SENU-937338 format. One line per 2 residues: number of its first residue (from 1); their letters; for each residue x, z, y of C-alpha. Coordinates in pm, 1 decimal, always signed. Example, Ala and Ser with C-alpha at 12.3 -4.5 7.8 and 13.67 -1.06 7.14 Angstrom:
2
1	as	+1230.0/+780.0/-450.0; +1367.0/+714.0/-106.0
% end
This chain:
534
1	mn	+8317.1/-2120.3/-2329.5; +8301.9/-1875.3/-2008.8
3	kf	+8085.2/-1640.5/-2133.6; +8302.2/-1574.9/-2441.5
5	ka	+8535.7/-1409.6/-2107.9; +8313.3/-1173.3/-1960.8
7	is	+8386.9/-868.2/-2149.0; +8182.8/-502.5/-1975.8
9	fv	+8352.8/-243.5/-2137.9; +8026.1/+29.9/-2106.9
11	ii	+8064.6/+250.3/-2401.5; +7760.0/+416.4/-2554.8
13	ps	+7762.7/+682.9/-2826.6; +7738.0/+545.7/-3185.8
15	al	+7413.4/+496.1/-3323.3; +7385.9/+629.2/-3663.4
17	fn	+6981.3/+485.5/-3649.8; +6764.6/+763.9/-3834.0
19	ys	+6526.1/+541.5/-4056.4; +6204.2/+690.8/-4185.6
21	cg	+6285.5/+837.6/-4592.8; +5952.3/+1038.6/-4623.3
23	kr	+5737.0/+720.7/-4595.5; +5779.5/+385.2/-4841.4
25	es	+5652.8/+41.3/-4645.1; +5348.7/-94.8/-4757.6
27	qn	+5390.9/-428.3/-4959.0; +5197.8/-712.0/-4801.3
29	tt	+5039.5/-858.2/-5080.7; +5032.6/-1219.1/-4862.4
31	qt	+5376.2/-1240.3/-4861.4; +5505.3/-1371.3/-5181.6
33	rp	+5827.6/-1552.4/-5006.8; +6100.3/-1318.9/-5113.1
35	ni	+6335.7/-1152.2/-4852.1; +6670.8/-1242.5/-4824.5
37	iy	+6962.1/-1006.4/-4692.8; +7311.2/-1229.6/-4708.7
39	im	+7641.9/-976.5/-4676.8; +7955.4/-1170.2/-4617.9
41	td	+8289.4/-999.7/-4548.7; +8556.2/-1182.4/-4339.9
43	dh	+8919.8/-1206.7/-4588.9; +8771.2/-1044.8/-4931.9
45	sy	+8968.3/-1087.6/-5222.0; +8739.8/-1120.1/-5559.0
47	qt	+9072.8/-936.0/-5708.9; +8962.0/-643.2/-5556.2
49	is	+8589.7/-604.7/-5662.8; +8580.9/-387.5/-5973.3
51	ay	+8293.1/-585.5/-6106.2; +8525.8/-852.6/-6184.8
53	gh	+8807.8/-676.1/-6375.5; +9112.2/-754.8/-6169.4
55	pl	+9363.6/-425.4/-6173.5; +9383.7/-322.9/-5856.9
57	sk	+9029.3/-282.1/-5829.2; +9037.5/-96.8/-6128.5
59	la	+9211.3/+133.6/-5946.4; +9027.6/+102.9/-5610.5
61	pt	+8658.7/+86.4/-5782.1; +8335.1/-72.6/-5563.1
63	pn	+8063.4/+42.2/-5742.9; +7777.9/-39.9/-5535.1
65	ld	+7937.9/-404.1/-5545.6; +7976.1/-363.0/-5898.4
67	rl	+7574.5/-240.5/-5922.0; +7464.7/-587.6/-5724.3
69	an	+7693.6/-774.5/-6027.3; +7550.3/-510.8/-6256.8
71	eg	+7168.8/-611.9/-6166.0; +7215.4/-922.0/-6083.9
73	ml	+7520.3/-1272.5/-6076.1; +7827.8/-1271.7/-6101.8
75	fq	+7934.4/-1628.6/-6051.6; +8315.9/-1635.2/-6157.8
77	qa	+8397.7/-1990.0/-6066.5; +8255.8/-1985.2/-5675.6
79	fv	+8510.3/-2175.1/-5415.7; +8521.5/-2210.6/-5034.1
81	en	+8584.5/-2590.1/-4909.0; +8789.1/-2494.2/-4618.2
83	sl	+8950.1/-2111.6/-4640.6; +8979.2/-2064.3/-4296.7
85	st	+8722.7/-1795.8/-4081.5; +8550.4/-2034.7/-3822.8
87	ps	+8489.5/-2345.6/-4088.3; +8385.7/-2075.4/-4388.8
89	ra	+8101.0/-1989.5/-4146.5; +7973.5/-2345.3/-4050.0
91	cl	+7982.4/-2453.7/-4398.3; +7733.5/-2170.5/-4446.0
93	mt	+7504.9/-2203.7/-4148.8; +7474.1/-2614.1/-4172.8
95	gl	+7559.1/-2687.5/-4575.7; +7797.7/-2926.4/-4422.9
97	ys	+8171.1/-3017.0/-4524.7; +8388.8/-2938.9/-4237.1
99	hq	+8432.3/-3297.5/-4117.7; +8019.2/-3319.1/-4116.8
101	ng	+8049.2/-3023.1/-3916.3; +8333.9/-3020.0/-3700.7
103	qr	+8456.2/-2715.7/-3727.5; +8789.1/-2794.6/-3899.9
105	ql	+8985.7/-2592.6/-3765.5; +9005.8/-2240.7/-3548.1
107	gt	+8878.1/-2236.7/-3165.0; +8611.9/-2510.1/-3113.8
109	gi	+8470.7/-2733.6/-3296.6; +8136.7/-2692.9/-3431.2
111	ds	+7901.6/-2926.5/-3381.7; +7599.1/-2740.5/-3218.5
113	tk	+7352.4/-3050.7/-3254.7; +7337.5/-2947.7/-3645.0
115	tf	+7069.7/-2803.6/-3819.2; +7133.8/-2473.8/-3855.9
117	fs	+6962.0/-2329.6/-4189.4; +6840.6/-2067.8/-3980.2
119	el	+6632.3/-2271.9/-3751.6; +6411.4/-2431.7/-4066.9
121	lq	+6353.9/-2023.6/-4222.9; +6262.8/-1945.0/-3824.7
123	ea	+6060.4/-2291.9/-3806.8; +5901.5/-2158.7/-4164.6
125	gy	+5765.7/-1760.5/-4049.1; +6106.9/-1603.5/-4154.1
127	qt	+6217.4/-1308.2/-3908.6; +6588.5/-1442.4/-3912.8
129	av	+6894.7/-1251.8/-3791.4; +7244.2/-1166.8/-3792.7
131	vg	+7448.1/-894.5/-3715.1; +7803.7/-877.5/-3716.2
133	kw	+8125.7/-1136.5/-3706.2; +7998.9/-1471.2/-3547.5
135	hm	+8309.9/-1621.6/-3437.1; +8178.8/-1925.7/-3345.3
137	qc	+8207.7/-2117.8/-3009.3; +7771.4/-2164.5/-2975.5
139	ep	+7540.2/-1942.2/-2951.5; +7365.9/-1811.4/-3278.9
141	kg	+7073.1/-2069.4/-3345.3; +6702.3/-1972.7/-3485.3
143	fd	+6770.4/-1608.9/-3486.8; +6503.6/-1397.5/-3380.8
145	yy	+6774.0/-1068.3/-3298.2; +7155.3/-1102.7/-3296.9
147	ki	+7398.7/-858.8/-3227.7; +7724.1/-1005.5/-3259.3
149	lw	+8117.0/-884.8/-3255.3; +8375.5/-1039.6/-2927.5
151	dq	+8565.8/-1250.7/-3121.4; +8693.3/-1132.2/-3441.9
153	ge	+8572.7/-772.0/-3308.0; +8756.6/-452.5/-3351.0
155	yy	+8791.9/-207.4/-3643.8; +8740.0/+92.5/-3386.3
157	np	+8464.8/+113.7/-3127.6; +8387.4/-310.2/-3099.5
159	ef	+8203.5/-455.3/-2849.4; +7849.8/-654.4/-2961.5
161	rs	+7661.7/-877.9/-2742.8; +7277.8/-920.9/-2795.9
163	kd	+6995.7/-1114.9/-2641.2; +6922.0/-807.4/-2391.2
165	tn	+7320.7/-722.9/-2263.6; +7297.8/-1100.7/-2026.9
167	gk	+7604.6/-1221.6/-2177.2; +7793.3/-934.1/-2164.2
169	yi	+7950.1/-729.7/-2509.9; +7942.4/-387.7/-2453.1
171	ke	+8148.8/-146.5/-2660.1; +8039.4/+137.0/-2887.8
173	eg	+8152.1/+402.6/-3029.1; +8249.7/+418.5/-3376.6
175	ya	+8388.7/+213.0/-3664.3; +8275.9/-108.1/-3720.1
177	st	+8185.5/-189.7/-4063.5; +7922.0/+147.9/-4006.7
179	li	+7816.3/+10.6/-3677.1; +7719.8/-358.5/-3833.7
181	td	+7568.4/-150.2/-4101.8; +7347.9/+20.5/-3848.5
183	hs	+7224.1/-221.7/-3598.9; +7121.2/-407.2/-3938.4
185	id	+6897.4/-133.8/-4062.5; +6802.2/-88.4/-3706.5
187	fl	+6671.9/-482.5/-3723.6; +6465.6/-431.4/-4097.3
189	eh	+6308.5/-96.1/-3897.5; +6168.5/-229.3/-3640.8
191	rd	+6090.8/-645.4/-3752.1; +5764.6/-770.3/-3772.5
193	kd	+5624.0/-595.9/-4132.6; +5379.8/-883.7/-4161.8
195	kp	+5673.2/-1165.0/-4199.4; +5972.4/-1276.9/-4441.2
197	fc	+6253.6/-1200.3/-4286.5; +6625.6/-1310.6/-4384.4
199	ll	+6932.1/-1125.3/-4279.0; +7287.4/-1215.9/-4203.5
201	vh	+7530.7/-866.5/-4209.2; +7894.3/-1046.3/-4122.8
203	hk	+8179.9/-796.6/-4111.6; +8472.1/-770.7/-3962.9
205	ap	+8647.0/-616.8/-4250.4; +8924.1/-628.6/-4428.8
207	hr	+9084.1/-878.7/-4195.0; +9410.6/-836.8/-4079.8
209	nw	+9543.1/-575.2/-3975.1; +9350.8/-348.9/-4215.5
211	mp	+9274.4/-35.3/-3971.3; +9067.6/+211.4/-4239.5
213	ep	+8812.4/+452.8/-4095.7; +8879.6/+801.8/-4021.4
215	qy	+8756.1/+944.8/-4372.4; +8969.3/+726.8/-4586.1
217	ld	+9294.8/+729.8/-4404.8; +9472.9/+899.1/-4702.8
219	ly	+9257.1/+738.4/-4991.2; +9468.4/+589.9/-5254.4
221	ed	+9810.0/+768.2/-5120.8; +9921.1/+848.2/-5432.1
223	ie	+9869.6/+551.7/-5602.8; +10092.4/+280.1/-5690.9
225	fp	+9930.3/-39.3/-5684.5; +10078.6/-338.7/-5933.0
227	vp	+10261.1/-641.7/-5803.1; +10167.2/-948.3/-5962.3
229	at	+10342.4/-1133.6/-6146.6; +10400.0/-1439.3/-5907.9
231	fk	+10489.3/-1178.4/-5632.9; +10866.4/-1315.6/-5628.1
233	dn	+10784.2/-1692.2/-5671.9; +11001.8/-1927.2/-5561.3
235	ys	+10811.1/-2228.9/-5538.1; +11058.0/-2464.5/-5763.1
237	tr	+10808.7/-2719.4/-5858.0; +10619.1/-2731.1/-5566.7
239	cs	+10620.6/-2936.7/-5254.7; +10744.2/-2814.6/-4948.1
241	pa	+10457.3/-2625.6/-4772.9; +10489.6/-2401.4/-5055.1
243	ht	+10865.1/-2387.8/-4953.9; +10763.7/-2358.9/-4533.8
245	qd	+10447.5/-2169.6/-4472.5; +10487.9/-1823.7/-4305.1
247	mt	+10259.0/-1599.2/-4491.4; +10538.8/-1380.6/-4691.9
249	id	+10499.9/-1004.6/-4742.9; +10841.4/-1035.6/-4693.6
251	kt	+10898.4/-1206.9/-4382.0; +10576.1/-1253.6/-4230.9
253	mt	+10405.9/-940.5/-4275.8; +10514.6/-691.9/-3919.3
255	li	+10597.6/-327.9/-3976.0; +10423.0/-234.1/-3676.2
257	yd	+10081.2/-474.6/-3608.8; +10047.1/-527.8/-3981.4
259	lk	+10174.1/-183.7/-4135.3; +10115.4/+56.4/-3828.6
261	vq	+10454.2/+193.3/-3806.8; +10425.2/+212.2/-3410.9
263	el	+10671.8/+465.8/-3387.6; +10917.5/+126.8/-3432.7
265	kd	+10804.1/-54.8/-3123.2; +11066.2/+115.9/-2901.2
267	tp	+11312.2/+38.2/-3207.6; +11527.0/-290.9/-3233.4
269	py	+11493.6/-499.4/-3388.8; +11124.2/-424.2/-3425.5
271	dk	+11073.6/-429.8/-3088.3; +11056.2/-772.4/-3034.5
273	ew	+10780.3/-815.6/-3341.7; +10481.3/-1032.8/-3188.3
275	ni	+10147.0/-871.7/-3149.1; +10285.5/-481.9/-3039.1
277	es	+10038.5/-496.8/-2736.0; +9736.4/-571.7/-2943.7
279	lq	+9840.4/-249.2/-3183.1; +9883.0/-48.4/-2857.3
281	ys	+9541.7/-211.4/-2741.0; +9353.5/-73.5/-3040.5
283	fd	+9525.1/+279.1/-3013.0; +9430.8/+276.7/-2674.0
285	rm	+9120.9/+223.7/-2748.8; +9028.2/+528.7/-2937.9
287	tp	+8899.0/+852.5/-2828.0; +9078.5/+1121.6/-2873.7
289	eq	+8937.1/+1263.8/-3188.3; +9007.3/+940.7/-3376.6
291	ld	+9366.8/+937.4/-3197.2; +9411.2/+1210.3/-3350.2
293	sw	+9315.5/+1197.4/-3692.1; +9542.1/+868.1/-3713.9
295	nk	+9835.4/+1025.1/-3590.5; +9800.5/+1335.2/-3802.4
297	sy	+9772.4/+1117.1/-4098.4; +10029.9/+808.9/-3988.9
299	hp	+10305.6/+968.2/-3829.2; +10384.1/+1182.7/-4101.5
301	kn	+10372.7/+867.2/-4342.0; +10580.6/+656.3/-4115.8
303	qk	+10840.2/+917.0/-4048.8; +10889.6/+966.2/-4424.0
305	fi	+10927.8/+553.0/-4461.8; +11139.7/+586.8/-4095.7
307	dq	+11399.5/+842.0/-4260.7; +11444.1/+613.6/-4616.0
309	kl	+11558.7/+336.0/-4462.4; +11477.3/+112.1/-4691.5
311	kg	+11639.7/-192.6/-4773.5; +11614.2/-495.3/-5004.7
313	dd	+11284.5/-484.3/-5250.9; +11284.2/-133.1/-5169.2
315	ll	+11160.4/-224.3/-4875.0; +10961.1/-498.5/-4994.7
317	nw	+10777.7/-257.5/-5235.0; +10672.1/-39.1/-4930.9
319	kf	+10547.4/-333.7/-4738.5; +10358.3/-435.7/-5003.9
321	qr	+10217.1/-60.7/-5079.6; +10111.6/-21.7/-4732.9
323	yl	+9978.3/-327.3/-4701.6; +9743.7/-261.2/-5044.0
325	kd	+9618.5/+74.5/-4991.0; +9525.1/-37.8/-4563.5
327	yl	+9338.1/-316.5/-4767.0; +9126.8/-132.0/-5004.6
329	rc	+9031.1/+168.5/-4788.0; +8891.7/-100.1/-4572.2
331	ik	+8707.0/-223.8/-4836.4; +8539.9/+100.9/-4985.9
333	si	+8411.3/+149.5/-4626.7; +8279.9/-205.9/-4695.2
335	dd	+8132.3/-112.1/-5032.8; +7941.0/+264.1/-4920.0
337	qv	+7781.2/+69.4/-4643.6; +7630.2/-220.9/-4916.9
339	gr	+7529.4/+121.9/-5081.9; +7402.1/+251.2/-4729.0
341	ii	+7173.7/-103.7/-4725.3; +7092.0/-105.1/-5139.1
343	sy	+6941.1/+268.0/-5059.9; +6728.9/+169.4/-4757.0
345	le	+6590.6/-123.0/-4958.6; +6500.1/+141.9/-5218.7
347	eq	+6359.7/+386.5/-5016.7; +6152.9/+120.2/-4857.7
349	gl	+6045.7/-29.3/-5175.2; +6195.0/-377.4/-5069.1
351	md	+6441.4/-403.7/-5373.2; +6200.8/-561.8/-5593.6
353	nt	+6101.3/-894.8/-5317.8; +6436.9/-895.9/-5150.3
355	ii	+6743.1/-1104.6/-5234.7; +7089.3/-960.0/-5217.0
357	iy	+7347.9/-1228.8/-5168.4; +7764.4/-1041.7/-5094.5
359	ts	+8072.7/-1273.3/-5066.2; +8359.0/-1370.9/-4828.8
361	dq	+8465.6/-1616.1/-4592.6; +8690.0/-1702.2/-4853.1
363	gf	+8974.3/-1555.8/-5090.9; +9314.9/-1345.9/-5000.5
365	ym	+9699.2/-1339.0/-5134.0; +9700.5/-961.4/-5268.1
367	ge	+10080.9/-1105.4/-5267.9; +10039.2/-1350.8/-5522.8
369	hg	+10349.4/-1560.9/-5459.5; +10455.6/-1334.3/-5176.7
371	wf	+10195.1/-1359.8/-5008.6; +9902.8/-1256.0/-4780.8
373	dk	+9681.3/-1438.9/-4604.3; +9432.9/-1769.3/-4745.5
375	rf	+9459.8/-2133.0/-4625.0; +9586.7/-2297.9/-4947.1
377	my	+9424.0/-2449.3/-5235.9; +9565.3/-2203.8/-5425.2
379	ee	+9338.8/-2016.4/-5648.5; +9334.0/-1687.3/-5462.7
381	sf	+9236.7/-1814.2/-5102.6; +9056.5/-2114.0/-5248.9
383	rt	+8828.7/-1866.0/-5500.2; +8595.3/-1677.1/-5320.5
385	pl	+8335.5/-1346.8/-5517.7; +7981.3/-1444.6/-5501.1
387	li	+7716.0/-1191.1/-5640.2; +7362.6/-1241.9/-5640.1
389	ry	+7071.6/-982.4/-5698.8; +6722.9/-1120.8/-5740.1
391	pk	+6513.4/-953.4/-6025.8; +6229.5/-1205.1/-6000.5
393	ai	+6471.8/-1470.1/-6106.5; +6743.8/-1384.6/-6225.2
395	ka	+6860.3/-1113.1/-6537.4; +7033.7/-836.4/-6542.1
397	gt	+7424.7/-856.1/-6605.2; +7398.9/-1271.7/-6569.5
399	kt	+7691.9/-1419.9/-6536.9; +7789.9/-1756.3/-6452.7
401	da	+8129.4/-2033.8/-6483.7; +7935.4/-2324.4/-6308.0
403	lv	+8203.3/-2479.1/-6024.0; +7979.1/-2346.5/-5695.9
405	qn	+8093.7/-2390.2/-5324.3; +7969.6/-2256.0/-5007.9
407	id	+7819.2/-2556.7/-4899.4; +7584.3/-2460.1/-5139.1
409	ya	+7456.3/-2094.7/-4959.2; +7226.3/-2297.1/-4692.2
411	pt	+7055.9/-2511.6/-4967.0; +7016.4/-2199.9/-5185.6
413	il	+6874.6/-1986.2/-4917.6; +6609.7/-2246.0/-4781.8
415	sl	+6522.2/-2348.0/-5134.2; +6486.8/-1968.4/-5223.6
417	ag	+6251.3/-1931.8/-4930.8; +6049.1/-2234.5/-5036.4
419	ve	+6204.0/-2474.6/-4736.4; +6275.9/-2809.3/-4839.6
421	kp	+6678.8/-2870.0/-4727.9; +6713.6/-3166.3/-4493.3
423	ke	+6848.6/-3493.4/-4642.3; +7203.4/-3440.2/-4481.9
425	ms	+7281.6/-3084.9/-4635.0; +7578.7/-3187.2/-4859.1
427	gt	+7516.8/-2856.3/-5075.1; +7322.1/-2792.7/-5371.2
429	sl	+7106.3/-2528.4/-5465.4; +7204.9/-2250.7/-5676.5
431	ea	+6871.3/-2136.5/-5856.7; +6908.5/-2422.6/-6135.7
433	lf	+7212.8/-2140.4/-6266.3; +7001.2/-1813.0/-6210.0
435	gg	+6869.1/-1816.0/-6557.3; +7227.4/-1831.5/-6710.1
437	nk	+7240.2/-2181.6/-6812.5; +7439.4/-2465.3/-6687.4
439	pa	+7236.6/-2773.5/-6641.6; +7377.4/-3070.5/-6760.8
441	dw	+7389.3/-3259.5/-6493.5; +7593.8/-3001.4/-6287.4
443	rt	+7860.7/-3101.7/-6050.9; +8196.4/-3128.9/-6290.9
445	sl	+8425.2/-3101.2/-5933.3; +8472.5/-2993.5/-5620.4
447	yy	+8612.3/-3134.5/-5291.5; +8851.0/-2922.1/-5065.0
449	hy	+8987.9/-2964.3/-4752.6; +9218.2/-2738.2/-4493.6
451	yd	+9258.0/-2895.2/-4143.4; +9464.1/-2650.9/-3972.3
453	yp	+9771.2/-2747.7/-3916.4; +9968.5/-2706.4/-3653.0
455	ai	+9879.3/-2297.6/-3653.0; +9961.2/-2003.6/-3748.8
457	hs	+10088.3/-1916.9/-4080.0; +10259.4/-2332.8/-4084.1
459	vr	+10009.8/-2403.4/-4375.0; +10005.2/-2775.5/-4392.8
461	rh	+9730.9/-2987.8/-4433.6; +9579.2/-3080.2/-4777.0
463	dg	+9286.7/-3197.4/-4975.1; +9217.3/-3221.9/-5310.8
465	vr	+8969.7/-3163.4/-5626.7; +8930.5/-2911.6/-5855.7
467	td	+8759.1/-2962.6/-6243.6; +8658.6/-2657.9/-6462.4
469	ry	+9070.1/-2760.1/-6568.9; +9269.3/-2890.8/-6331.3
471	kl	+9333.5/-2950.6/-5988.7; +9491.0/-3238.5/-5777.8
473	ih	+9606.1/-3107.7/-5413.1; +9723.7/-3405.6/-5193.0
475	fy	+9960.4/-3271.9/-4847.7; +9983.0/-3505.5/-4607.4
477	gk	+10102.4/-3570.1/-4267.8; +10333.6/-3506.8/-3973.0
479	ge	+10532.3/-3228.2/-3932.9; +10486.2/-3085.5/-3614.5
481	ma	+10675.7/-2742.2/-3609.2; +11046.9/-2606.1/-3662.5
483	nd	+11167.6/-2752.8/-3964.5; +10893.0/-2926.3/-4116.2
485	ed	+10896.3/-3275.0/-4191.3; +10660.4/-3580.1/-4250.1
487	id	+10464.1/-3486.1/-4583.0; +10302.7/-3730.2/-4842.4
489	cn	+10296.0/-3514.3/-5169.1; +10107.1/-3424.3/-5437.8
491	el	+10076.4/-3145.7/-5706.7; +9879.8/-3117.9/-6009.8
493	yd	+9821.6/-2816.7/-6203.6; +9666.5/-2721.9/-6564.9
495	lq	+9487.4/-2396.2/-6510.1; +9424.2/-2346.7/-6848.0
497	td	+9799.5/-2333.6/-6946.9; +9919.6/-2217.1/-6659.0
499	pn	+9611.1/-2031.6/-6391.4; +9902.0/-1852.8/-6168.0
501	el	+9963.1/-2247.5/-6064.3; +10339.9/-2209.5/-6125.6
503	nn	+10424.4/-2561.7/-6285.2; +10341.6/-2898.5/-6089.4
505	ly	+10268.5/-3103.8/-6311.3; +10242.7/-3456.7/-6100.7
507	gk	+10447.8/-3720.4/-6212.0; +10582.5/-3571.9/-6555.8
509	ag	+10537.2/-3753.6/-6895.5; +10235.8/-3692.4/-7070.8
511	ye	+9997.9/-3698.9/-6751.9; +9965.9/-4016.5/-6641.8
513	ki	+9537.8/-4020.6/-6763.6; +9467.3/-3700.8/-6603.8
515	ta	+9621.5/-3746.2/-6292.2; +9471.5/-4109.3/-6244.3
517	el	+9127.0/-3938.9/-6343.2; +9152.8/-3658.1/-6055.7
519	qt	+9255.0/-3974.5/-5800.4; +9024.4/-4160.4/-5833.6
521	al	+8757.3/-3837.1/-5856.9; +8968.8/-3749.5/-5515.1
523	dk	+8928.8/-4106.6/-5358.1; +8549.1/-4109.4/-5471.6
525	yr	+8516.3/-3764.3/-5282.9; +8678.1/-3913.0/-4916.7
527	id	+8508.2/-4249.3/-4949.3; +8126.2/-4078.2/-5065.3
529	lk	+8220.5/-3793.7/-4774.3; +8346.9/-4034.6/-4512.1
531	vd	+8655.3/-3864.6/-4483.2; +8854.2/-3967.7/-4185.6
533	ey	+9223.1/-3794.5/-4280.7; +9427.8/-3782.8/-4575.6
% end
């Protein structure tokens, strides 16, 4: 769409908006409906939130996110419907599966005639806002206020568009995570305080290429993060997609763009790396002070790496460590900014009547199976963090292992606001889980479908079904990229005995019954949901 191509590079100072700390907001006694703040990051893995107890997060704790978990509910089995950014955002806004809302892949696709939950909240008297990454090729619908990033957004000095910029994206000085929080707090400060509000805070971080903010450029530098047990996975029992993917730390992750060793940009063979120009663009947009801080931190580390002339496993481990450190530095900034929002709500007396939801648009690989990125139905990308704090309905420290999915978020927000969800929404409100018990009629399986092929990372199309214990995946379709063949292949995993999904049981003796049961469940999803390809 043409309006996404008109960018005005006007630099304005970073607005570290000052909010009134000395006066608490008087609570309107007629406002019984809760406020809602939905915070969503891009590519944040559950492994890197310390409330989930993963070894990585113990070395890089997230105290503000942990507070949401400790004072609210931690969902231990939250998943997405399609592990990809734009489709996930469409699922959030519509409460529909990808094939129902039209956004099956990145780029175009969203059916903007579908109802967004924000429209229903607005009609019901809520003041609505979205700040940060929008990433759908349609106007934000149902929002009184928006401040959205250009495309993915840049980490340093990003461009934002609002209702007041006449369609132009205006460059602002600062770090993306901080600026998104600045604008979120600005909305809260200037909203109509006689209305309940729903604010969506959509962070750019920790999306590739993981550029930390100045104060954290050297954070975790002396820590050696543990390599996952499946780091050297050889995919021996898997269908061909695990072999033909292009998302390994070893071969796919680049030294220059991903790991920011810019000193190699004119050195063969590294000068052939893709996206060198994109990294240079990121540096060119920095202020002199930002660039000086970056160079003082990264140049000595990079030069030490170059001088070592690492090869083989030593090089692979170095890449893994640099990736993890940069990623986790970005997470540290996110945790700080969540803390800023919590502090604002406390100072304004809004914590008791504000629901805070924290999640990611999908999971992410922290080296499991040798990978980064997402897309596959395997656990690390299929599963996502989900924390909800709402003291009026959720007892502190509650956990649930109920199967939930991102198509449930819109129905949940509507239900909490006292708005009936449209009948066509496929998701289910999570309110029934807030007491800590799982209703007898709660779902016993989930449906997943990934469509984005041919595309970056070469992950083949697949759908599947997951229960509490088992997972059946079906890979399908014509091979449309180099060395890819036509495929019709299945994988079956027992997540109880094989949580790392290393042993494909499909077709093995003794698993005929569970295979048939899962296939029946998968076929039922395809029929009931009117899935048109598989």
